[in-house]
C-alpha positions in Angstrom: -194.8 96.8 25.9 -193.2 93.7 26.7 -189.5 93.1 27.5 -187.4 91.8 24.2 -184.0 90.2 24.1 -181.4 93.0 22.3 -178.6 91.0 21.6 -179.7 90.3 17.6 -180.4 94.2 17.6 -177.4 95.1 19.0 -175.5 93.3 16.1 -177.9 94.7 14.0 -177.0 98.1 14.9 -173.3 97.4 14.9 -172.6 97.7 18.7 -168.9 96.4 19.4 -166.8 96.9 22.3 -162.3 96.2 23.2 -162.9 93.0 24.9 -158.8 91.2 25.5 -158.5 87.7 25.9 -159.5 86.2 28.9 -162.0 89.4 29.5 -165.5 87.9 30.9 -168.2 90.2 30.9 -170.4 90.0 33.8 -172.9 93.0 33.6 -174.8 95.1 31.0 -176.2 98.6 31.2 -177.6 99.6 27.5 -179.2 102.6 26.4 -181.0 103.1 23.4 -182.3 105.8 21.6 -186.2 104.8 19.6 -188.5 106.4 17.3 -191.8 105.7 18.2 -194.3 104.7 15.4 -196.3 108.3 15.9 -192.1 109.9 15.1 -191.3 110.7 18.8 -188.3 110.3 20.0 -187.9 108.1 23.9 -184.8 106.6 25.7 -185.3 103.6 26.9 -182.7 101.2 28.7 -182.3 97.8 29.5 -180.1 95.9 31.9 -178.7 92.1 32.7 -180.5 90.2 34.7 -178.0 90.3 37.9 -177.1 94.2 37.5 -177.9 96.0 41.3 -178.6 99.4 41.1 -176.2 100.6 42.9 -173.5 99.0 40.1 -175.6 100.6 37.4 -175.5 103.8 38.8 -171.6 103.1 38.9 -171.1 102.4 35.6 -173.6 105.9 34.5 -171.8 107.4 36.3 -168.0 105.8 34.7 -169.7 106.6 31.3 -170.4 109.9 31.5 -166.5 110.7 32.9 -165.0 108.2 29.6 -167.4 110.6 27.6 -166.5 113.6 28.9 -162.7 112.5 28.7 -162.1 112.4 32.3 -161.0 108.7 32.4 -157.7 108.0 32.4 -156.6 104.5 32.7 -153.4 103.8 34.6 -152.1 101.0 32.9 -152.0 103.2 29.4 -149.8 105.7 31.6 -147.0 103.0 32.2 
């Protein structure tokens, strides 16, 4: 299986993100659920070229906290 760029795929899946004017995304870590030709299901991940392992681990940990409701944006509390 060859690596593929997935920008258009993410667009076709309707993936969106809430960014403010002036925000500059610098890294991405993508997790995809894939149904294979034989009907089996797999998870695959992709990352931006500059993403290092420690930042990837931090992003995954933060995503778990956000999904589990444990993240509070300090700016929202003001």
